[in-house]
C-alpha positions as CSV (number, residue, x, y, z in Angstrom):
1,M,32.1,27.9,-23.3
2,A,30.1,24.0,-22.8
3,T,26.7,23.4,-23.7
4,V,25.2,21.8,-21.3
5,N,22.7,18.9,-22.3
6,F,20.3,16.7,-20.4
7,T,20.1,13.5,-20.8
8,G,17.0,12.2,-18.3
9,S,19.4,9.1,-17.2
10,Q,18.7,9.3,-13.5
11,R,17.7,5.5,-12.5
12,K,14.0,5.3,-10.9
13,R,13.8,5.5,-7.4
14,A,11.0,3.0,-5.5
15,A,8.9,5.5,-3.0
16,V,8.3,3.7,0.0
17,D,5.1,4.8,2.4
18,T,4.8,2.4,5.7
19,I,1.5,1.9,7.8
20,T,1.6,0.0,10.9
21,V,-1.8,-1.8,12.3
22,A,-1.4,-2.4,15.9
23,S,-4.8,-2.7,16.9
24,F,-8.6,-2.1,15.3
25,A,-12.2,-2.1,15.6
26,N,-15.2,-4.2,14.5
27,G,-15.9,-1.6,11.3
28,E,-12.9,0.2,11.2
29,T,-12.3,1.4,7.4
30,F,-8.4,1.7,6.0
31,I,-8.1,3.9,2.7
32,T,-5.5,3.8,0.2
33,T,-5.6,6.6,-2.4
34,V,-3.6,6.5,-5.4
35,G,-3.9,9.4,-7.6
36,V,-7.7,10.1,-7.7
37,K,-8.2,6.3,-7.2
38,V,-9.9,4.9,-4.0
39,H,-9.9,1.5,-2.4
40,T,-11.5,1.0,0.9
41,Y,-11.5,-2.0,3.6
42,T,-13.4,-2.2,5.9
43,A,-12.2,-4.5,9.3
44,A,-14.7,-7.1,10.1
45,T,-13.4,-8.9,13.7
46,A,-15.2,-12.1,12.3
47,V,-12.6,-12.2,9.8
48,D,-10.0,-10.0,10.3
49,T,-9.0,-11.7,13.7
50,S,-5.8,-10.1,14.8
51,A,-3.9,-7.1,13.6
52,A,-1.7,-9.5,11.4
53,V,-4.8,-11.2,10.0
54,L,-6.1,-8.0,9.3
55,T,-3.0,-6.8,7.5
56,A,-2.4,-10.4,5.6
57,N,-6.6,-9.7,4.3
58,L,-5.2,-5.6,3.3
59,L,-2.6,-6.8,1.1
60,I,-4.7,-9.5,-0.6
61,A,-7.2,-6.9,-1.5
62,L,-4.7,-4.3,-2.6
63,N,-2.7,-6.1,-4.8
64,A,-5.7,-8.2,-6.7
65,L,-7.0,-4.2,-7.8
66,D,-6.9,-4.1,-11.8
67,D,-6.9,-0.2,-11.9
68,A,-3.7,0.6,-13.8
69,E,-3.1,3.3,-10.5
70,F,-2.6,-0.2,-8.0
71,T,-1.4,-2.3,-10.6
72,E,2.0,-0.3,-10.5
73,L,2.7,-0.6,-7.3
74,T,3.7,-3.3,-4.5
75,F,1.7,-4.0,-1.6
76,A,3.8,-6.1,0.9
77,A,4.0,-7.0,4.3
78,G,7.5,-5.8,6.0
79,A,9.1,-7.5,9.1
80,T,7.4,-7.4,12.7
81,S,9.0,-7.4,15.4
82,T,8.0,-7.7,19.2
């Protein structure tokens, strides 16, 4: 009879979550949760003049976080189409 041994050699797979920012209102809150850690970004129309600018500012804020749960992740903008 053969013996089955677990080697644990499965390659890591990236999990991808996608959000789409099409429109927003002043003061609208975007919440990102990883594990039990929560980061909140509040849109301000004086700074976030369009959905593209808001997306860029949100990515800057997320990539600047120094909590271990967030630093393990990559936040990036995907391709856009019209």
